[in-house]
C-alpha positions in Angstrom: -0.4 -0.1 0.0 3.2 2.3 0.5 2.8 4.2 -3.2 -1.0 4.5 -3.0 -0.6 6.0 0.6 2.5 8.1 -0.1 0.5 9.8 -3.1 -2.7 10.0 -1.0 -0.7 11.5 1.8 1.1 14.1 -0.2 -2.0 15.6 -2.0 -4.2 15.9 1.1 -1.6 17.6 2.6 -1.0 20.0 -0.1 2.5 19.2 -0.8 4.1 18.8 -4.4 6.6 16.1 -5.2 9.4 18.8 -5.2 8.6 19.7 -1.7 8.5 16.2 -0.7 11.9 15.6 -2.7 13.5 18.8 -0.8 12.4 17.3 2.7 14.1 14.0 1.9 17.1 15.3 0.2 16.3 13.5 -3.0 15.5 14.4 -6.8 11.8 14.6 -7.6 12.0 11.6 -9.8 12.4 9.3 -6.7 9.0 10.9 -5.3 7.5 9.9 -8.7 9.1 6.4 -8.8 7.7 5.8 -5.3 4.2 6.6 -6.1 4.2 4.6 -9.2 5.7 1.6 -7.0 8.7 1.6 -9.2 11.1 1.7 -6.2 11.0 1.5 -2.6 12.2 4.1 0.0 15.4 3.1 2.1 14.8 2.6 5.5 15.7 6.0 6.7 13.4 7.8 4.1 10.7 5.7 5.4 11.0 7.0 8.7 11.4 10.4 7.5 8.1 10.1 5.9 6.4 8.3 8.6 7.7 11.3 10.8 6.7 14.0 8.2 2.9 13.0 7.9 2.6 11.4 11.9 1.6 7.8 10.4 2.8 4.5 11.8 5.1 2.9 9.6 3.1 -0.2 9.6 -0.2 1.6 8.7 1.8 3.3 5.8 2.7 0.0 4.3 -0.3 -1.9 5.3 -3.3 -0.1 5.5 -5.4 1.9 3.1 -5.0 5.6 4.5 -7.5 6.9 2.4 -10.5 5.4 4.0 -9.5 6.3 7.3 -9.7 9.6 9.6 -5.9 10.7 9.9 -4.8 13.3 12.2 -3.8 16.4 9.7 -4.8 19.6 10.1 -4.3 20.6 6.5 -6.7 17.7 6.2 -8.6 19.2 8.4 -9.8 16.1 10.1 -8.8 14.2 13.6 -7.5 10.9 14.7 -9.8 8.2 15.0 -11.8 8.3 18.0 -11.8 5.7 20.7 -15.3 4.8 21.8 -16.8 1.7 23.7 -20.2 0.1 22.8 -22.9 -1.7 25.1 -24.3 -5.1 24.8 -26.5 -3.9 22.2 -23.6 -2.6 20.3 -24.7 1.0 20.7 -22.0 3.6 21.5 -21.7 4.5 24.9 -21.8 8.2 26.3 -18.5 8.2 28.6 -18.8 11.2 31.2 -15.3 13.1 31.6 -15.7 14.5 35.0 -13.9 17.7 36.0 -11.4 15.7 38.0 -10.6 13.6 35.5 -10.0 16.3 32.7 -6.5 16.3 32.9 -6.2 12.6 32.5 -8.6 12.9 29.6 -6.3 15.2 27.6 -3.4 13.1 28.0 -5.3 9.6 27.3 -8.4 10.4 25.2 -7.1 7.9 22.4 -6.1 4.9 25.1 -8.8 2.4 24.5 -8.2 1.1 28.2 -8.5 4.7 29.8 -11.8 5.3 27.7 -13.1 2.0 28.7 -12.8 3.0 32.6 -14.6 6.6 32.1 -18.2 6.4 33.9 -21.0 5.6 31.3 -24.4 7.6 31.1 -27.3 6.8 29.1 -30.1 8.5 27.4 -32.9 6.7 25.3 -34.2 9.7 23.4 -30.5 10.7 21.9 -30.3 9.7 18.4 -28.1 7.5 16.9 -24.1 9.1 16.8 -20.9 9.3 18.7 -21.7 11.6 22.1 -19.8 12.0 25.1 -20.6 13.9 28.3 -18.5 16.5 30.0 -18.9 18.2 33.3 -18.5 21.9 33.3 -16.4 23.7 35.7 -16.2 27.7 36.2 -18.8 30.3 35.2 -17.7 31.7 31.6 -20.7 30.0 30.2 -23.5 31.2 32.5 -26.2 30.1 32.8 -24.7 26.8 32.2 -23.4 26.6 35.8 -20.1 24.8 37.1 -21.1 21.2 37.7 -23.5 20.6 34.8 -23.2 18.1 32.6 -22.8 18.8 28.6 -23.6 16.1 26.2 -22.0 16.6 22.8 -21.6 15.3 19.5 -18.2 14.4 18.0 -17.1 16.6 15.3 -15.1 14.9 12.5 -13.6 17.6 10.6 -12.8 21.1 11.3 -14.9 22.7 8.4 -17.9 21.1 10.0 -18.0 23.9 13.1 -20.6 26.2 12.8 -20.1 29.9 13.8 -21.4 31.3 17.3 -22.3 27.6 18.1 -21.2 26.1 21.6 -18.2 23.3 21.4 -16.1 21.7 24.0 -12.9 21.7 22.7 -9.8 19.5 24.0 -6.6 21.0 23.2 -2.9 20.6 24.3 -2.6 24.1 25.8 -6.1 24.7 27.2 -7.3 21.2 28.5 -11.1 20.7 28.1 -13.0 23.8 27.7 -16.8 24.9 26.8 -17.0 27.9 24.9 -19.0 29.4 22.0 -16.8 29.2 18.8 -16.1 31.4 15.8 -13.9 29.4 13.0 -11.4 31.1 11.1 -10.5 28.5 8.3 -8.3 30.6 6.5 -6.4 31.8 9.6 -6.4 28.1 10.7 -7.6 29.0 14.1 -10.7 29.4 16.3 -11.8 32.4 18.2 -13.4 31.0 21.6 -15.6 33.1 23.4 -17.6 33.1 26.8 -21.3 33.8 27.2 -20.2 35.7 30.5 -19.2 39.0 29.4 -16.6 38.9 32.2 -14.5 36.5 30.2 -12.4 37.9 27.5 -12.5 35.9 23.9 -9.2 34.2 22.9 -7.5 32.6 19.6 -6.5 28.7 19.7 -4.4 27.6 16.4 -5.8 24.5 14.8 -2.6 22.8 15.5 -3.5 22.6 19.3 -6.9 21.0 18.8 -7.0 17.3 19.7 -10.7 17.1 19.7 -13.9 19.1 19.2 -17.6 18.1 20.5 -20.8 20.0 19.4 -23.2 20.9 22.3 -26.4 18.7 22.1 -27.9 19.2 25.6 -26.9 19.7 29.3 -28.1 18.5 32.4 -28.1 21.2 35.2 -28.1 20.2 39.1 -29.6 23.9 40.1 -32.8 25.5 40.2 -33.2 26.8 36.7 -35.5 29.9 37.6 -33.0 30.6 40.5 -29.9 30.6 38.2 -31.6 32.5 35.4 -32.5 35.4 38.0 -29.1 35.2 39.7 -27.4 35.6 35.8 -29.9 38.7 35.2 -28.9 40.3 38.3 -25.4 40.0 37.9 -25.8 41.5 34.3 -27.8 44.5 36.0 -24.8 45.0 38.5 -22.4 44.9 35.9 -24.4 47.6 33.8 -24.8 49.7 36.9 -21.0 49.8 37.6 -20.1 50.6 33.9 -22.6 53.3 34.6 -20.9 54.4 37.5 -17.8 54.5 36.0 -19.1 56.6 32.9 -20.3 59.0 35.2 -17.0 59.6 37.1 -15.1 60.0 34.0 -17.7 62.8 33.0 -17.6 64.5 36.3 -13.9 64.8 36.0 
């Protein structure tokens, strides 16, 4: 499968034969011969190709990579998702609790780790791949800390919808729940909070490990009380800003 896989990886990542040849310190004709199956690479070049495209050598030689979801920012997709199923072969909804968020960030591709996560079940949720995340902090009020957000898996960055809410698993921020504005040209996401007290910030595509789109959430507090508190906080914030404007005017 090497010849087919090399051409697939190169074209999907937007790399020309000459560019790959320069990376490997080879003439362009050698890359052409590799892709036509006329010659085979040395072990040294095979390792370089494996490293450049972040693909295991065994998969490079034996698997049809065009049928798999590979981690490639330029290909706009992520790694194959690790899931578990119940006795009826239905996908479980694993729950990532706040105390487990750091571990999830490190082991989300490990089947043994995923298997040990708590499972929750909702009979009304449609077919698909879902995961639950316990929310911490008050940046997304009225969704309160301790709420569980049920999310569906996003396979490709181009599927992200503007101003919708997502759980983003990243190398730098860990597990966060934010409203998202995608910038595909700039290869980054703008993450904003529904609580105006928190400033928005950017995250580069290359930092993203997984993205999950909001589907529903479970709150463990009185909804009316929560909403009232949120409105009261907004009023206090407005009053504070008016007082600041008044003081500035007086000066």
